[in-house]
ChimeraX commands (.cxc) that place a marker at each C-alpha (Angstrom):
marker #1 position 0.00,0.00,0.00 radius 0.5
marker #1 position 1.49,3.36,-1.00 radius 0.5
marker #1 position 2.18,5.87,1.74 radius 0.5
marker #1 position -0.54,8.53,2.15 radius 0.5
marker #1 position 0.14,11.92,0.66 radius 0.5
marker #1 position 0.93,14.65,3.21 radius 0.5
marker #1 position -1.99,16.88,4.08 radius 0.5
marker #1 position -1.94,20.05,2.00 radius 0.5
marker #1 position -4.01,22.60,3.89 radius 0.5
marker #1 position -3.58,25.31,1.26 radius 0.5
marker #1 position -4.85,23.02,-1.52 radius 0.5
marker #1 position -7.84,22.01,0.56 radius 0.5
marker #1 position -8.74,25.61,1.32 radius 0.5
marker #1 position -8.54,26.39,-2.39 radius 0.5
marker #1 position -10.84,23.46,-3.16 radius 0.5
marker #1 position -13.34,24.54,-0.48 radius 0.5
marker #1 position -13.39,28.09,-1.87 radius 0.5
marker #1 position -14.64,26.75,-5.20 radius 0.5
marker #1 position -17.04,24.19,-3.72 radius 0.5
marker #1 position -20.70,24.87,-4.58 radius 0.5
marker #1 position -23.15,23.37,-2.02 radius 0.5
marker #1 position -26.03,24.43,-4.28 radius 0.5
marker #1 position -24.96,21.78,-6.77 radius 0.5
marker #1 position -26.85,19.27,-4.62 radius 0.5
marker #1 position -30.56,19.06,-3.85 radius 0.5
marker #1 position -31.12,20.71,-0.44 radius 0.5
marker #1 position -32.15,18.50,2.48 radius 0.5
marker #1 position -33.32,19.87,5.84 radius 0.5
marker #1 position -32.60,18.26,9.21 radius 0.5
marker #1 position -35.00,18.33,12.16 radius 0.5
marker #1 position -35.09,16.76,15.60 radius 0.5
marker #1 position -38.21,15.26,17.17 radius 0.5
marker #1 position -38.49,14.19,20.80 radius 0.5
marker #1 position -40.51,11.30,22.23 radius 0.5
marker #1 position -40.75,12.55,25.85 radius 0.5
marker #1 position -42.36,10.02,28.18 radius 0.5
marker #1 position -43.38,10.48,31.79 radius 0.5
marker #1 position -45.87,9.06,34.30 radius 0.5
marker #1 position -48.84,11.18,35.31 radius 0.5
marker #1 position -51.61,9.85,37.54 radius 0.5
marker #1 position -50.11,6.39,37.18 radius 0.5
marker #1 position -50.33,6.17,33.38 radius 0.5
marker #1 position -47.77,6.65,30.66 radius 0.5
marker #1 position -47.98,10.06,28.94 radius 0.5
marker #1 position -46.17,11.60,25.99 radius 0.5
marker #1 position -45.59,15.30,25.34 radius 0.5
marker #1 position -47.35,16.61,22.21 radius 0.5
marker #1 position -47.78,20.02,20.62 radius 0.5
marker #1 position -50.66,21.21,18.44 radius 0.5
marker #1 position -49.39,22.57,15.15 radius 0.5
marker #1 position -50.40,26.21,14.63 radius 0.5
marker #1 position -49.61,26.38,10.90 radius 0.5
marker #1 position -49.48,24.14,7.83 radius 0.5
marker #1 position -48.54,21.47,7.08 radius 0.5
marker #1 position -50.83,19.39,9.30 radius 0.5
marker #1 position -52.27,22.51,10.94 radius 0.5
marker #1 position -54.37,21.53,13.95 radius 0.5
marker #1 position -52.76,18.09,14.26 radius 0.5
marker #1 position -50.92,17.01,17.37 radius 0.5
marker #1 position -47.23,16.26,16.85 radius 0.5
marker #1 position -44.09,15.39,18.75 radius 0.5
marker #1 position -42.14,18.44,19.92 radius 0.5
marker #1 position -39.30,19.24,17.55 radius 0.5
marker #1 position -37.96,21.66,15.03 radius 0.5
marker #1 position -35.28,22.42,12.50 radius 0.5
marker #1 position -31.64,22.10,13.44 radius 0.5
marker #1 position -29.95,25.47,13.76 radius 0.5
marker #1 position -27.28,24.68,11.18 radius 0.5
marker #1 position -23.79,25.68,12.21 radius 0.5
marker #1 position -24.94,26.61,15.72 radius 0.5
marker #1 position -25.84,23.39,17.53 radius 0.5
marker #1 position -25.50,19.63,17.45 radius 0.5
marker #1 position -28.36,17.15,17.33 radius 0.5
marker #1 position -28.46,16.40,21.07 radius 0.5
marker #1 position -28.32,20.12,21.86 radius 0.5
marker #1 position -31.25,20.76,19.52 radius 0.5
marker #1 position -33.29,17.97,21.11 radius 0.5
marker #1 position -32.62,19.32,24.62 radius 0.5
marker #1 position -33.53,22.85,23.47 radius 0.5
marker #1 position -36.82,21.72,21.93 radius 0.5
marker #1 position -37.72,19.77,25.07 radius 0.5
marker #1 position -36.91,22.75,27.29 radius 0.5
marker #1 position -38.96,25.10,25.11 radius 0.5
marker #1 position -42.11,22.97,25.15 radius 0.5
marker #1 position -41.91,22.20,28.87 radius 0.5
marker #1 position -41.57,25.89,29.68 radius 0.5
marker #1 position -38.15,25.38,31.23 radius 0.5
marker #1 position -36.06,27.25,28.68 radius 0.5
marker #1 position -34.49,30.31,30.25 radius 0.5
marker #1 position -35.73,29.53,33.78 radius 0.5
marker #1 position -33.62,29.09,36.90 radius 0.5
marker #1 position -34.94,25.55,37.30 radius 0.5
marker #1 position -34.12,24.50,33.73 radius 0.5
marker #1 position -30.68,23.02,34.35 radius 0.5
marker #1 position -31.75,21.08,37.45 radius 0.5
marker #1 position -34.93,19.75,35.82 radius 0.5
marker #1 position -33.26,18.76,32.56 radius 0.5
marker #1 position -30.39,17.08,34.43 radius 0.5
marker #1 position -32.94,14.47,35.58 radius 0.5
marker #1 position -34.01,13.71,32.01 radius 0.5
marker #1 position -32.56,10.67,30.28 radius 0.5
marker #1 position -32.12,11.63,26.60 radius 0.5
marker #1 position -30.91,9.19,23.96 radius 0.5
marker #1 position -31.01,9.06,20.17 radius 0.5
marker #1 position -33.83,6.85,18.92 radius 0.5
marker #1 position -33.35,6.75,15.16 radius 0.5
marker #1 position -33.45,8.66,11.89 radius 0.5
marker #1 position -36.41,9.03,9.54 radius 0.5
marker #1 position -35.80,10.17,6.00 radius 0.5
marker #1 position -38.51,8.96,3.63 radius 0.5
marker #1 position -38.80,11.57,0.84 radius 0.5
marker #1 position -42.58,11.90,1.30 radius 0.5
marker #1 position -42.59,12.28,5.09 radius 0.5
marker #1 position -42.83,16.10,4.86 radius 0.5
marker #1 position -44.74,17.81,2.01 radius 0.5
marker #1 position -42.54,20.91,2.11 radius 0.5
marker #1 position -39.26,19.32,1.05 radius 0.5
marker #1 position -37.05,16.36,1.81 radius 0.5
marker #1 position -36.69,16.59,5.59 radius 0.5
marker #1 position -34.63,14.08,7.57 radius 0.5
marker #1 position -35.61,13.85,11.23 radius 0.5
marker #1 position -33.35,12.52,13.95 radius 0.5
marker #1 position -35.59,11.38,16.80 radius 0.5
marker #1 position -34.69,11.30,20.49 radius 0.5
marker #1 position -36.26,9.39,23.36 radius 0.5
marker #1 position -36.56,11.07,26.76 radius 0.5
marker #1 position -37.58,9.61,30.13 radius 0.5
marker #1 position -38.36,12.12,32.84 radius 0.5
marker #1 position -39.98,12.34,36.29 radius 0.5
marker #1 position -42.29,15.15,37.35 radius 0.5
marker #1 position -41.88,17.49,34.41 radius 0.5
marker #1 position -44.14,20.56,34.68 radius 0.5
marker #1 position -47.25,21.24,32.64 radius 0.5
marker #1 position -46.01,22.16,29.17 radius 0.5
marker #1 position -46.17,25.58,27.57 radius 0.5
marker #1 position -46.56,25.92,23.81 radius 0.5
marker #1 position -43.59,27.41,22.00 radius 0.5
marker #1 position -43.83,30.19,19.46 radius 0.5
marker #1 position -44.65,27.78,16.59 radius 0.5
marker #1 position -47.36,25.77,18.42 radius 0.5
marker #1 position -50.99,26.48,19.28 radius 0.5
marker #1 position -50.94,24.33,22.41 radius 0.5
marker #1 position -48.87,21.75,24.25 radius 0.5
marker #1 position -50.05,18.98,26.56 radius 0.5
marker #1 position -49.21,15.63,28.08 radius 0.5
marker #1 position -51.36,12.96,26.39 radius 0.5
marker #1 position -52.02,9.44,27.68 radius 0.5
marker #1 position -50.33,7.08,25.24 radius 0.5
marker #1 position -53.45,4.90,25.27 radius 0.5
marker #1 position -55.47,7.75,23.69 radius 0.5
marker #1 position -53.31,8.00,20.56 radius 0.5
marker #1 position -53.70,6.46,17.12 radius 0.5
marker #1 position -50.37,4.87,16.18 radius 0.5
marker #1 position -51.33,4.35,12.56 radius 0.5
marker #1 position -49.51,6.54,10.00 radius 0.5
marker #1 position -51.22,9.87,9.31 radius 0.5
marker #1 position -53.00,10.58,6.05 radius 0.5
marker #1 position -50.43,10.89,3.30 radius 0.5
marker #1 position -47.90,8.74,5.18 radius 0.5
marker #1 position -49.32,5.30,4.33 radius 0.5
marker #1 position -47.63,3.50,1.43 radius 0.5
marker #1 position -49.92,2.83,-1.54 radius 0.5
marker #1 position -52.07,-0.20,-0.88 radius 0.5
marker #1 position -51.19,-0.41,2.81 radius 0.5
marker #1 position -54.07,-1.41,5.11 radius 0.5
marker #1 position -55.48,1.18,7.48 radius 0.5
marker #1 position -54.40,-0.83,10.51 radius 0.5
marker #1 position -50.69,-0.44,9.74 radius 0.5
marker #1 position -48.85,0.06,13.04 radius 0.5
marker #1 position -51.97,-0.77,15.04 radius 0.5
marker #1 position -54.06,1.73,16.90 radius 0.5
marker #1 position -53.14,2.99,20.33 radius 0.5
marker #1 position -50.74,1.72,22.97 radius 0.5
marker #1 position -52.33,-1.73,22.93 radius 0.5
marker #1 position -52.15,-2.03,19.16 radius 0.5
marker #1 position -55.93,-1.93,18.64 radius 0.5
marker #1 position -57.46,0.67,16.37 radius 0.5
marker #1 position -60.79,0.88,18.15 radius 0.5
marker #1 position -63.99,1.86,16.35 radius 0.5
marker #1 position -67.38,0.25,16.00 radius 0.5
marker #1 position -68.11,-3.01,17.82 radius 0.5
marker #1 position -70.62,-5.54,16.52 radius 0.5
marker #1 position -72.99,-7.46,18.81 radius 0.5
marker #1 position -71.77,-10.75,20.20 radius 0.5
marker #1 position -72.91,-14.08,18.77 radius 0.5
marker #1 position -75.00,-14.67,21.89 radius 0.5
marker #1 position -77.17,-11.64,21.05 radius 0.5
marker #1 position -75.93,-9.52,23.96 radius 0.5
marker #1 position -75.71,-5.77,23.50 radius 0.5
marker #1 position -72.31,-4.57,22.28 radius 0.5
marker #1 position -70.09,-2.64,24.68 radius 0.5
marker #1 position -69.70,1.08,24.36 radius 0.5
marker #1 position -67.68,1.91,21.22 radius 0.5
marker #1 position -64.12,3.02,21.84 radius 0.5
marker #1 position -63.45,6.74,21.67 radius 0.5
marker #1 position -61.67,7.84,18.50 radius 0.5
marker #1 position -57.96,8.00,19.07 radius 0.5
marker #1 position -55.91,11.13,18.37 radius 0.5
marker #1 position -54.03,11.03,15.05 radius 0.5
marker #1 position -50.52,12.47,14.82 radius 0.5
marker #1 position -48.90,14.60,12.13 radius 0.5
marker #1 position -46.23,13.51,9.65 radius 0.5
marker #1 position -44.81,10.07,10.49 radius 0.5
marker #1 position -44.86,10.82,14.20 radius 0.5
marker #1 position -47.09,7.81,14.90 radius 0.5
marker #1 position -44.29,5.59,13.58 radius 0.5
marker #1 position -41.67,7.47,15.60 radius 0.5
marker #1 position -43.75,7.22,18.77 radius 0.5
marker #1 position -44.39,3.50,18.20 radius 0.5
marker #1 position -40.64,2.97,17.80 radius 0.5
marker #1 position -40.01,4.98,20.97 radius 0.5
marker #1 position -42.47,2.88,22.94 radius 0.5
marker #1 position -40.87,-0.32,21.67 radius 0.5
marker #1 position -37.45,1.00,22.73 radius 0.5
marker #1 position -38.71,2.00,26.17 radius 0.5
marker #1 position -40.41,-1.36,26.78 radius 0.5
marker #1 position -37.26,-3.23,25.79 radius 0.5
marker #1 position -34.73,-1.03,27.60 radius 0.5
marker #1 position -36.33,-1.36,31.02 radius 0.5
marker #1 position -36.02,-5.13,30.69 radius 0.5
marker #1 position -32.23,-5.11,30.63 radius 0.5
marker #1 position -31.23,-1.65,31.94 radius 0.5
marker #1 position -32.10,0.34,35.09 radius 0.5
marker #1 position -33.71,3.17,33.09 radius 0.5
marker #1 position -37.12,2.59,34.69 radius 0.5
marker #1 position -35.71,4.56,37.64 radius 0.5
marker #1 position -35.43,7.62,35.34 radius 0.5
marker #1 position -39.22,7.96,35.63 radius 0.5
marker #1 position -38.97,8.34,39.42 radius 0.5
marker #1 position -37.74,10.78,42.01 radius 0.5
marker #1 position -34.30,10.23,43.54 radius 0.5
marker #1 position -35.83,8.12,46.34 radius 0.5
marker #1 position -38.62,5.65,45.55 radius 0.5
marker #1 position -40.30,2.51,46.81 radius 0.5
marker #1 position -40.49,-0.87,45.09 radius 0.5
marker #1 position -44.27,-0.41,44.54 radius 0.5
marker #1 position -43.55,2.90,42.78 radius 0.5
marker #1 position -40.95,1.18,40.60 radius 0.5
marker #1 position -43.45,-1.60,39.84 radius 0.5
marker #1 position -45.96,1.06,38.74 radius 0.5
marker #1 position -43.45,2.27,36.14 radius 0.5
marker #1 position -43.06,-1.22,34.70 radius 0.5
marker #1 position -46.82,-1.75,34.66 radius 0.5
marker #1 position -47.43,1.57,32.88 radius 0.5
marker #1 position -44.71,1.12,30.25 radius 0.5
marker #1 position -45.47,-2.55,29.59 radius 0.5
marker #1 position -49.23,-2.06,29.98 radius 0.5
marker #1 position -49.36,-5.20,32.12 radius 0.5
marker #1 position -50.19,-5.92,35.73 radius 0.5
marker #1 position -47.35,-7.56,37.67 radius 0.5
marker #1 position -47.43,-9.74,40.76 radius 0.5
marker #1 position -46.20,-7.50,43.63 radius 0.5
marker #1 position -44.33,-10.20,45.53 radius 0.5
marker #1 position -42.64,-11.69,42.49 radius 0.5
marker #1 position -41.61,-8.25,41.22 radius 0.5
marker #1 position -40.19,-7.29,44.62 radius 0.5
marker #1 position -38.07,-10.44,44.77 radius 0.5
marker #1 position -36.81,-10.04,41.21 radius 0.5
marker #1 position -35.76,-6.41,41.72 radius 0.5
marker #1 position -33.81,-7.17,44.89 radius 0.5
marker #1 position -32.15,-10.19,43.26 radius 0.5
marker #1 position -30.51,-8.07,40.53 radius 0.5
marker #1 position -27.09,-6.85,41.73 radius 0.5
marker #1 position -26.70,-3.08,41.59 radius 0.5
marker #1 position -30.24,-2.34,40.36 radius 0.5
marker #1 position -31.40,-0.52,43.49 radius 0.5
marker #1 position -29.89,0.21,46.89 radius 0.5
marker #1 position -31.61,0.98,50.15 radius 0.5
marker #1 position -31.55,4.53,51.50 radius 0.5
marker #1 position -32.18,3.30,55.04 radius 0.5
marker #1 position -35.43,5.30,55.22 radius 0.5
marker #1 position -39.10,4.48,54.74 radius 0.5
marker #1 position -41.99,6.10,52.93 radius 0.5
marker #1 position -43.88,8.81,54.81 radius 0.5
marker #1 position -47.13,6.84,54.68 radius 0.5
marker #1 position -48.03,3.17,54.71 radius 0.5
marker #1 position -49.81,1.33,51.93 radius 0.5
marker #1 position -53.51,1.63,51.15 radius 0.5
marker #1 position -54.16,-1.59,53.08 radius 0.5
marker #1 position -52.21,-0.55,56.13 radius 0.5
marker #1 position -49.16,-2.43,57.35 radius 0.5
marker #1 position -45.59,-1.20,57.67 radius 0.5
marker #1 position -44.33,1.66,55.56 radius 0.5
marker #1 position -42.42,0.67,52.42 radius 0.5
marker #1 position -38.67,1.05,52.35 radius 0.5
marker #1 position -37.09,3.72,50.16 radius 0.5
marker #1 position -34.52,2.87,47.51 radius 0.5
marker #1 position -32.40,4.75,45.01 radius 0.5
marker #1 position -30.91,3.70,41.70 radius 0.5
marker #1 position -27.79,1.55,42.08 radius 0.5
marker #1 position -24.61,1.50,40.03 radius 0.5
marker #1 position -25.55,-1.26,37.58 radius 0.5
marker #1 position -25.44,-0.30,33.90 radius 0.5
marker #1 position -27.19,-3.52,32.84 radius 0.5
marker #1 position -29.62,-5.78,34.68 radius 0.5
marker #1 position -28.44,-9.36,35.05 radius 0.5
marker #1 position -30.62,-11.29,35.22 radius 0.5
marker #1 position -32.93,-9.14,33.11 radius 0.5
marker #1 position -36.48,-8.30,34.22 radius 0.5
marker #1 position -38.41,-9.85,31.35 radius 0.5
marker #1 position -41.97,-9.02,30.45 radius 0.5
marker #1 position -44.33,-11.89,31.35 radius 0.5
marker #1 position -44.85,-12.68,27.66 radius 0.5
marker #1 position -41.08,-12.85,27.12 radius 0.5
marker #1 position -40.66,-15.08,30.15 radius 0.5
marker #1 position -43.07,-17.55,28.55 radius 0.5
marker #1 position -41.01,-17.48,25.34 radius 0.5
marker #1 position -37.79,-18.17,27.26 radius 0.5
marker #1 position -39.41,-21.13,28.96 radius 0.5
marker link #1:1,2 radius 0.2
marker link #1:2,3 radius 0.2
marker link #1:3,4 radius 0.2
marker link #1:4,5 radius 0.2
marker link #1:5,6 radius 0.2
marker link #1:6,7 radius 0.2
marker link #1:7,8 radius 0.2
marker link #1:8,9 radius 0.2
marker link #1:9,10 radius 0.2
marker link #1:10,11 radius 0.2
marker link #1:11,12 radius 0.2
marker link #1:12,13 radius 0.2
marker link #1:13,14 radius 0.2
marker link #1:14,15 radius 0.2
marker link #1:15,16 radius 0.2
marker link #1:16,17 radius 0.2
marker link #1:17,18 radius 0.2
marker link #1:18,19 radius 0.2
marker link #1:19,20 radius 0.2
marker link #1:20,21 radius 0.2
marker link #1:21,22 radius 0.2
marker link #1:22,23 radius 0.2
marker link #1:23,24 radius 0.2
marker link #1:24,25 radius 0.2
marker link #1:25,26 radius 0.2
marker link #1:26,27 radius 0.2
marker link #1:27,28 radius 0.2
marker link #1:28,29 radius 0.2
marker link #1:29,30 radius 0.2
marker link #1:30,31 radius 0.2
marker link #1:31,32 radius 0.2
marker link #1:32,33 radius 0.2
marker link #1:33,34 radius 0.2
marker link #1:34,35 radius 0.2
marker link #1:35,36 radius 0.2
marker link #1:36,37 radius 0.2
marker link #1:37,38 radius 0.2
marker link #1:38,39 radius 0.2
marker link #1:39,40 radius 0.2
marker link #1:40,41 radius 0.2
marker link #1:41,42 radius 0.2
marker link #1:42,43 radius 0.2
marker link #1:43,44 radius 0.2
marker link #1:44,45 radius 0.2
marker link #1:45,46 radius 0.2
marker link #1:46,47 radius 0.2
marker link #1:47,48 radius 0.2
marker link #1:48,49 radius 0.2
marker link #1:49,50 radius 0.2
marker link #1:50,51 radius 0.2
marker link #1:51,52 radius 0.2
marker link #1:52,53 radius 0.2
marker link #1:53,54 radius 0.2
marker link #1:54,55 radius 0.2
marker link #1:55,56 radius 0.2
marker link #1:56,57 radius 0.2
marker link #1:57,58 radius 0.2
marker link #1:58,59 radius 0.2
marker link #1:59,60 radius 0.2
marker link #1:60,61 radius 0.2
marker link #1:61,62 radius 0.2
marker link #1:62,63 radius 0.2
marker link #1:63,64 radius 0.2
marker link #1:64,65 radius 0.2
marker link #1:65,66 radius 0.2
marker link #1:66,67 radius 0.2
marker link #1:67,68 radius 0.2
marker link #1:68,69 radius 0.2
marker link #1:69,70 radius 0.2
marker link #1:70,71 radius 0.2
marker link #1:71,72 radius 0.2
marker link #1:72,73 radius 0.2
marker link #1:73,74 radius 0.2
marker link #1:74,75 radius 0.2
marker link #1:75,76 radius 0.2
marker link #1:76,77 radius 0.2
marker link #1:77,78 radius 0.2
marker link #1:78,79 radius 0.2
marker link #1:79,80 radius 0.2
marker link #1:80,81 radius 0.2
marker link #1:81,82 radius 0.2
marker link #1:82,83 radius 0.2
marker link #1:83,84 radius 0.2
marker link #1:84,85 radius 0.2
marker link #1:85,86 radius 0.2
marker link #1:86,87 radius 0.2
marker link #1:87,88 radius 0.2
marker link #1:88,89 radius 0.2
marker link #1:89,90 radius 0.2
marker link #1:90,91 radius 0.2
marker link #1:91,92 radius 0.2
marker link #1:92,93 radius 0.2
marker link #1:93,94 radius 0.2
marker link #1:94,95 radius 0.2
marker link #1:95,96 radius 0.2
marker link #1:96,97 radius 0.2
marker link #1:97,98 radius 0.2
marker link #1:98,99 radius 0.2
marker link #1:99,100 radius 0.2
marker link #1:100,101 radius 0.2
marker link #1:101,102 radius 0.2
marker link #1:102,103 radius 0.2
marker link #1:103,104 radius 0.2
marker link #1:104,105 radius 0.2
marker link #1:105,106 radius 0.2
marker link #1:106,107 radius 0.2
marker link #1:107,108 radius 0.2
marker link #1:108,109 radius 0.2
marker link #1:109,110 radius 0.2
marker link #1:110,111 radius 0.2
marker link #1:111,112 radius 0.2
marker link #1:112,113 radius 0.2
marker link #1:113,114 radius 0.2
marker link #1:114,115 radius 0.2
marker link #1:115,116 radius 0.2
marker link #1:116,117 radius 0.2
marker link #1:117,118 radius 0.2
marker link #1:118,119 radius 0.2
marker link #1:119,120 radius 0.2
marker link #1:120,121 radius 0.2
marker link #1:121,122 radius 0.2
marker link #1:122,123 radius 0.2
marker link #1:123,124 radius 0.2
marker link #1:124,125 radius 0.2
marker link #1:125,126 radius 0.2
marker link #1:126,127 radius 0.2
marker link #1:127,128 radius 0.2
marker link #1:128,129 radius 0.2
marker link #1:129,130 radius 0.2
marker link #1:130,131 radius 0.2
marker link #1:131,132 radius 0.2
marker link #1:132,133 radius 0.2
marker link #1:133,134 radius 0.2
marker link #1:134,135 radius 0.2
marker link #1:135,136 radius 0.2
marker link #1:136,137 radius 0.2
marker link #1:137,138 radius 0.2
marker link #1:138,139 radius 0.2
marker link #1:139,140 radius 0.2
marker link #1:140,141 radius 0.2
marker link #1:141,142 radius 0.2
marker link #1:142,143 radius 0.2
marker link #1:143,144 radius 0.2
marker link #1:144,145 radius 0.2
marker link #1:145,146 radius 0.2
marker link #1:146,147 radius 0.2
marker link #1:147,148 radius 0.2
marker link #1:148,149 radius 0.2
marker link #1:149,150 radius 0.2
marker link #1:150,151 radius 0.2
marker link #1:151,152 radius 0.2
marker link #1:152,153 radius 0.2
marker link #1:153,154 radius 0.2
marker link #1:154,155 radius 0.2
marker link #1:155,156 radius 0.2
marker link #1:156,157 radius 0.2
marker link #1:157,158 radius 0.2
marker link #1:158,159 radius 0.2
marker link #1:159,160 radius 0.2
marker link #1:160,161 radius 0.2
marker link #1:161,162 radius 0.2
marker link #1:162,163 radius 0.2
marker link #1:163,164 radius 0.2
marker link #1:164,165 radius 0.2
marker link #1:165,166 radius 0.2
marker link #1:166,167 radius 0.2
marker link #1:167,168 radius 0.2
marker link #1:168,169 radius 0.2
marker link #1:169,170 radius 0.2
marker link #1:170,171 radius 0.2
marker link #1:171,172 radius 0.2
marker link #1:172,173 radius 0.2
marker link #1:173,174 radius 0.2
marker link #1:174,175 radius 0.2
marker link #1:175,176 radius 0.2
marker link #1:176,177 radius 0.2
marker link #1:177,178 radius 0.2
marker link #1:178,179 radius 0.2
marker link #1:179,180 radius 0.2
marker link #1:180,181 radius 0.2
marker link #1:181,182 radius 0.2
marker link #1:182,183 radius 0.2
marker link #1:183,184 radius 0.2
marker link #1:184,185 radius 0.2
marker link #1:185,186 radius 0.2
marker link #1:186,187 radius 0.2
marker link #1:187,188 radius 0.2
marker link #1:188,189 radius 0.2
marker link #1:189,190 radius 0.2
marker link #1:190,191 radius 0.2
marker link #1:191,192 radius 0.2
marker link #1:192,193 radius 0.2
marker link #1:193,194 radius 0.2
marker link #1:194,195 radius 0.2
marker link #1:195,196 radius 0.2
marker link #1:196,197 radius 0.2
marker link #1:197,198 radius 0.2
marker link #1:198,199 radius 0.2
marker link #1:199,200 radius 0.2
marker link #1:200,201 radius 0.2
marker link #1:201,202 radius 0.2
marker link #1:202,203 radius 0.2
marker link #1:203,204 radius 0.2
marker link #1:204,205 radius 0.2
marker link #1:205,206 radius 0.2
marker link #1:206,207 radius 0.2
marker link #1:207,208 radius 0.2
marker link #1:208,209 radius 0.2
marker link #1:209,210 radius 0.2
marker link #1:210,211 radius 0.2
marker link #1:211,212 radius 0.2
marker link #1:212,213 radius 0.2
marker link #1:213,214 radius 0.2
marker link #1:214,215 radius 0.2
marker link #1:215,216 radius 0.2
marker link #1:216,217 radius 0.2
marker link #1:217,218 radius 0.2
marker link #1:218,219 radius 0.2
marker link #1:219,220 radius 0.2
marker link #1:220,221 radius 0.2
marker link #1:221,222 radius 0.2
marker link #1:222,223 radius 0.2
marker link #1:223,224 radius 0.2
marker link #1:224,225 radius 0.2
marker link #1:225,226 radius 0.2
marker link #1:226,227 radius 0.2
marker link #1:227,228 radius 0.2
marker link #1:228,229 radius 0.2
marker link #1:229,230 radius 0.2
marker link #1:230,231 radius 0.2
marker link #1:231,232 radius 0.2
marker link #1:232,233 radius 0.2
marker link #1:233,234 radius 0.2
marker link #1:234,235 radius 0.2
marker link #1:235,236 radius 0.2
marker link #1:236,237 radius 0.2
marker link #1:237,238 radius 0.2
marker link #1:238,239 radius 0.2
marker link #1:239,240 radius 0.2
marker link #1:240,241 radius 0.2
marker link #1:241,242 radius 0.2
marker link #1:242,243 radius 0.2
marker link #1:243,244 radius 0.2
marker link #1:244,245 radius 0.2
marker link #1:245,246 radius 0.2
marker link #1:246,247 radius 0.2
marker link #1:247,248 radius 0.2
marker link #1:248,249 radius 0.2
marker link #1:249,250 radius 0.2
marker link #1:250,251 radius 0.2
marker link #1:251,252 radius 0.2
marker link #1:252,253 radius 0.2
marker link #1:253,254 radius 0.2
marker link #1:254,255 radius 0.2
marker link #1:255,256 radius 0.2
marker link #1:256,257 radius 0.2
marker link #1:257,258 radius 0.2
marker link #1:258,259 radius 0.2
marker link #1:259,260 radius 0.2
marker link #1:260,261 radius 0.2
marker link #1:261,262 radius 0.2
marker link #1:262,263 radius 0.2
marker link #1:263,264 radius 0.2
marker link #1:264,265 radius 0.2
marker link #1:265,266 radius 0.2
marker link #1:266,267 radius 0.2
marker link #1:267,268 radius 0.2
marker link #1:268,269 radius 0.2
marker link #1:269,270 radius 0.2
marker link #1:270,271 radius 0.2
marker link #1:271,272 radius 0.2
marker link #1:272,273 radius 0.2
marker link #1:273,274 radius 0.2
marker link #1:274,275 radius 0.2
marker link #1:275,276 radius 0.2
marker link #1:276,277 radius 0.2
marker link #1:277,278 radius 0.2
marker link #1:278,279 radius 0.2
marker link #1:279,280 radius 0.2
marker link #1:280,281 radius 0.2
marker link #1:281,282 radius 0.2
marker link #1:282,283 radius 0.2
marker link #1:283,284 radius 0.2
marker link #1:284,285 radius 0.2
marker link #1:285,286 radius 0.2
marker link #1:286,287 radius 0.2
marker link #1:287,288 radius 0.2
marker link #1:288,289 radius 0.2
marker link #1:289,290 radius 0.2
marker link #1:290,291 radius 0.2
marker link #1:291,292 radius 0.2
marker link #1:292,293 radius 0.2
marker link #1:293,294 radius 0.2
marker link #1:294,295 radius 0.2
marker link #1:295,296 radius 0.2
marker link #1:296,297 radius 0.2
marker link #1:297,298 radius 0.2
marker link #1:298,299 radius 0.2
marker link #1:299,300 radius 0.2
marker link #1:300,301 radius 0.2
marker link #1:301,302 radius 0.2
marker link #1:302,303 radius 0.2
marker link #1:303,304 radius 0.2
marker link #1:304,305 radius 0.2
marker link #1:305,306 radius 0.2
marker link #1:306,307 radius 0.2
marker link #1:307,308 radius 0.2
marker link #1:308,309 radius 0.2
view
């Protein structure tokens, strides 16, 4: 292999001076954030109502265009999250955002995903405890925490491939689209029809579905479920996180034993909760997140446990 040529900075600067970026079709870059938190015991996602076309009036994930040459992708995601939660520019912003787990989820670049131009979105997933009520940014009509179960996770109009069935990506959190219900074969009256689920703009239903899949999987083998909780928490509070994210009820005793059997998952604070349980009895012990980066053995969802067996 021939030796590499020495770097010629002057030649490169000359080449850059003649380089024409307009020779290529422009592509825009945005960030979108799947921000999940627990409110009243159920899993919620932060959404904003679009104030202008395209998809005016639709709910969407918080996000926006990358400030080219001024910020990186993670910085843009943190900025968008701070803007929509009303934390940007406040004294509490740094402390509140320091409790948020933010990781890159994936990139979405289908040419038809945005009718304005070819827009590539880099999505981020955020877990957070106790974020405040959101405040709409300058480009949104409203912002709110929505229960994941109320959302339609099918692609929005214009996002479905030609010939794709309407049920692509399922409906809400449980994968059911809802709608009319026919009477049972025994002649009994049908149950109340499900409420229509909220549709999302662009391909944000797909991004949210991917974020939910990532969240469900990650809390099986990592301690990130604790990112939904305050610094100190009880095992029942941790179980509530798993039940909300997995959308499954768990056996309290079995869950308690599994959590304490995983080295480094949680560690006792030596204190107890201020109040006892709803059925009386001793107050639950408080724990904090341990130093484990991975859970071994993993806390598998009941359905996955059956597959392993």
